[in-house]
C-alpha positions, 0 to 999 in steps of 0.5 A, spaced: 299 413 793 299 411 787 297 415 781 296 408 777 290 409 772 287 403 769 288 401 762 282 399 758 283 395 752 281 398 746 275 395 742 276 391 737 271 392 731 271 389 725 274 393 719 269 397 715 267 393 709 271 396 703 267 401 698 263 397 692 267 398 686 266 404 682 263 402 675 268 403 670 267 409 666 267 408 659 268 414 654 262 414 649 264 412 642 265 416 636 258 413 633 255 414 640 257 421 640 254 422 633 248 419 635 247 424 641 248 430 637 243 428 631 238 426 636 239 433 640 239 437 633 233 433 631 229 435 637 232 442 637 230 443 629 223 440 631 222 445 637 224 451 632 220 448 627 214 448 631 215 455 634 216 458 627 210 455 625 206 458 630 209 465 630 208 465 622 201 463 623 200 469 628 203 473 623 199 471 618 193 472 622 195 479 624 196 481 617 189 478 615 186 482 620 190 488 617 188 487 610 180 486 612 181 493 616 184 496 609 178 493 605 173 495 610 176 502 609 175 502 602 168 499 601 165 504 606 166 510 602 164 506 596 158 504 599 157 511 601 158 513 593 154 508 591 148 511 595 150 518 593 150 516 585 143 512 586 140 518 589 143 523 584 140 518 578 134 518 582 133 526 582 136 526 575 130 521 573 125 525 576 127 532 573 127 528 566 121 525 567 118 532 569 120 535 563 117 530 559 111 530 562 110 537 563 111 537 555 106 532 555 101 536 559 101 542 554 100 537 548 095 533 551 091 537 556 086 531 557 092 528 561 092 533 566 084 533 566 085 526 568 090 527 573 085 533 576 079 528 576 083 523 580 085 528 585 078 530 586 076 523 587 081 521 592 079 527 596 072 525 596 065 528 595 064 529 602 068 536 603 064 542 603 070 546 600 075 544 595 081 549 593 085 546 586 091 550 585 094 549 578 100 553 574 096 559 571 097 556 563 094 549 565 088 553 569 087 557 563 087 551 558 083 546 563 078 551 565 073 550 560 073 542 562 073 543 569 067 549 569 062 543 571 065 541 577 061 543 583 064 546 590 071 546 587 075 553 587 080 553 582 086 558 582 092 559 579 099 559 582 105 561 579 110 557 584 107 551 581 110 548 574 106 546 568 103 539 570 103 540 577 097 541 582 095 542 589 089 540 592 086 542 599 080 540 602 077 540 609 082 535 612 086 533 605 092 535 602 094 533 596 101 534 593 100 533 585 107 536 583 110 532 578 116 531 583 112 528 588 109 524 584 115 521 581 118 521 587 113 516 590 113 512 584 121 511 585 120 509 592 115 504 590 120 501 585 125 502 590 121 498 595 119 493 590 112 495 589 113 495 581 112 487 581 
């Protein structure tokens, strides 16, 4: 028996095509390398400049906000001090004017009499009983001029300063003290009512 094996001829295929030729690598010249370096440097410089400018602007905004805070911290106390000085000057003006008016009333009692008559006019004549309180010295000085007033009870009040008066009627209370009158005048001036 035979151990024979049949032999088959190998397939003969055409050989694969040769690989395409590799392009010849050429090294950049010194000028090309310098141009690449300069372009990279310019790009890096521009990027760094933009980032630095943005960081600088952010720092400027931060410092400006900080300065605004500092200025605000300085101006708030100054505004408060301004108001306090204004109030103190107003009080001083009231005291000086009060002292001057008190002397004027002592020298010219007609001024105080006019003030009393104006207060009685404001209170009106439809009240049954009116109480007029004056400093005792002012009361002694004005009693002869005010004796003709009907329905007015006059009394001395040592707590009042010279030139002060208080008038009480049924539903009317008039504080005619110098400080009240001067404060009312100052408030009118402050509100622009002096025009």
